[in-house]
C-alpha positions as CSV (number, residue, x, y, z in Angstrom):
1,M,-106.1,-9.2,4.2
2,F,-109.6,-9.9,2.8
3,V,-108.2,-12.8,0.8
4,A,-106.8,-14.4,3.9
5,L,-110.1,-14.1,5.7
6,V,-112.0,-15.7,2.8
7,I,-109.5,-18.5,2.7
8,L,-109.6,-19.1,6.5
9,I,-113.4,-19.2,6.4
10,S,-113.3,-21.6,3.5
11,I,-110.8,-23.8,5.4
12,V,-113.1,-23.9,8.4
13,I,-116.1,-24.9,6.4
14,L,-114.2,-27.5,4.4
15,S,-112.6,-28.9,7.6
16,I,-115.9,-29.3,9.3
17,A,-117.4,-31.0,6.3
18,I,-114.5,-33.4,5.6
19,N,-114.1,-34.2,9.3
20,K,-117.8,-35.2,9.6
21,F,-117.3,-37.5,6.6
22,L,-114.1,-39.0,8.0
23,V,-115.8,-39.6,11.4
24,K,-118.5,-41.6,9.7
25,Q,-116.2,-43.4,7.2
26,F,-113.6,-44.5,9.7
27,Q,-115.8,-44.8,12.8
28,I,-113.6,-42.4,14.7
29,D,-114.5,-42.2,18.4
30,I,-114.8,-38.6,19.5
31,P,-114.9,-38.3,23.3
32,E,-117.4,-36.1,25.1
33,S,-114.7,-34.1,26.9
34,K,-112.7,-31.5,25.0
35,E,-109.4,-32.7,26.4
36,R,-107.4,-33.9,23.5
37,Y,-104.1,-34.1,25.1
38,V,-102.3,-37.5,25.3
39,N,-99.6,-36.4,27.8
40,R,-98.1,-33.4,29.5
41,L,-95.7,-32.6,26.6
42,H,-98.6,-32.5,24.2
43,K,-100.5,-30.1,26.5
44,T,-97.6,-27.8,27.0
45,V,-96.6,-27.5,23.3
46,E,-100.3,-27.0,22.3
47,K,-100.6,-24.1,24.7
48,V,-97.4,-22.6,23.2
49,F,-98.9,-22.9,19.8
50,H,-102.1,-21.3,21.0
51,A,-100.2,-18.4,22.4
52,G,-98.2,-18.1,19.2
53,T,-101.3,-18.0,17.1
54,L,-103.0,-15.4,19.4
55,I,-99.9,-13.2,19.1
56,A,-99.2,-13.8,15.4
57,I,-102.7,-13.2,13.9
58,P,-103.2,-9.6,15.2
59,L,-99.6,-8.6,14.5
60,T,-99.7,-9.9,10.9
61,F,-103.0,-8.1,10.1
62,T,-102.0,-4.8,11.7
63,Q,-98.2,-4.3,11.6
64,F,-96.7,-7.0,9.4
65,P,-99.0,-7.7,6.5
66,Q,-96.2,-9.2,4.4
67,Y,-96.1,-12.2,6.9
68,T,-99.8,-13.0,6.7
69,V,-98.9,-16.5,5.4
70,F,-98.0,-17.3,9.1
71,V,-101.7,-17.1,9.9
72,F,-101.9,-20.4,8.0
73,I,-98.5,-21.9,8.9
74,I,-98.6,-21.7,12.7
75,P,-102.0,-23.5,13.0
76,A,-100.8,-26.0,10.4
77,M,-97.8,-26.7,12.6
78,Q,-100.0,-27.1,15.6
79,Q,-102.2,-29.6,13.8
80,L,-99.2,-31.5,12.5
81,F,-97.9,-31.7,16.1
82,R,-101.3,-32.9,17.3
83,F,-101.2,-35.5,14.5
84,L,-97.8,-36.7,15.6
85,M,-98.7,-37.0,19.3
86,E,-102.0,-38.8,18.6
87,F,-100.4,-41.1,16.0
88,L,-97.5,-42.1,18.4
89,F,-99.4,-42.3,21.7
90,N,-103.1,-42.9,20.8
91,Y,-103.1,-44.8,17.5
92,E,-106.1,-47.0,18.1
93,N,-108.4,-43.9,18.6
94,K,-107.8,-42.8,14.9
95,R,-108.3,-39.1,15.8
96,F,-105.0,-38.4,14.2
97,I,-106.8,-38.6,10.8
98,L,-108.8,-35.5,11.6
99,S,-105.7,-33.6,12.7
100,V,-103.8,-34.4,9.5
101,N,-106.8,-33.4,7.4
102,T,-106.9,-30.0,9.0
103,S,-103.2,-29.5,8.7
104,W,-103.2,-30.2,5.0
105,L,-106.1,-27.8,4.4
106,L,-104.2,-25.1,6.2
107,L,-101.0,-25.8,4.2
108,I,-103.0,-25.7,1.0
109,G,-104.6,-22.5,2.2
110,A,-101.1,-21.0,2.7
111,I,-100.1,-22.0,-0.8
112,V,-103.3,-20.5,-2.3
113,Y,-102.8,-17.3,-0.3
114,D,-99.2,-16.9,-1.3
115,F,-100.2,-17.5,-5.0
116,Y,-102.9,-14.8,-4.9
117,T,-100.8,-12.1,-3.1
């Protein structure tokens, strides 16, 4: 469990650093509002992923520690879905680059966690 928390904290720090670099490198426009949804389907599926994450994290740490890898996989799937929606419906904004970056970091974190446990 401690390994998973260390990996998650490392992913958050790496994601913030890499995203700041990518925003400068590709001149990605980040809007002031926190609404990142491109349509109603995007909003609905993201809320389902949020609920799944909120349910999965406490359950994996308390009752099902053998499935802790899902702490990385569910948010990675959410970020990949966000990438797909932004790529298909809002390509000119280039925010999909940030989503795919975070999803790859989470998938690498899942592999590293699985390797160390």
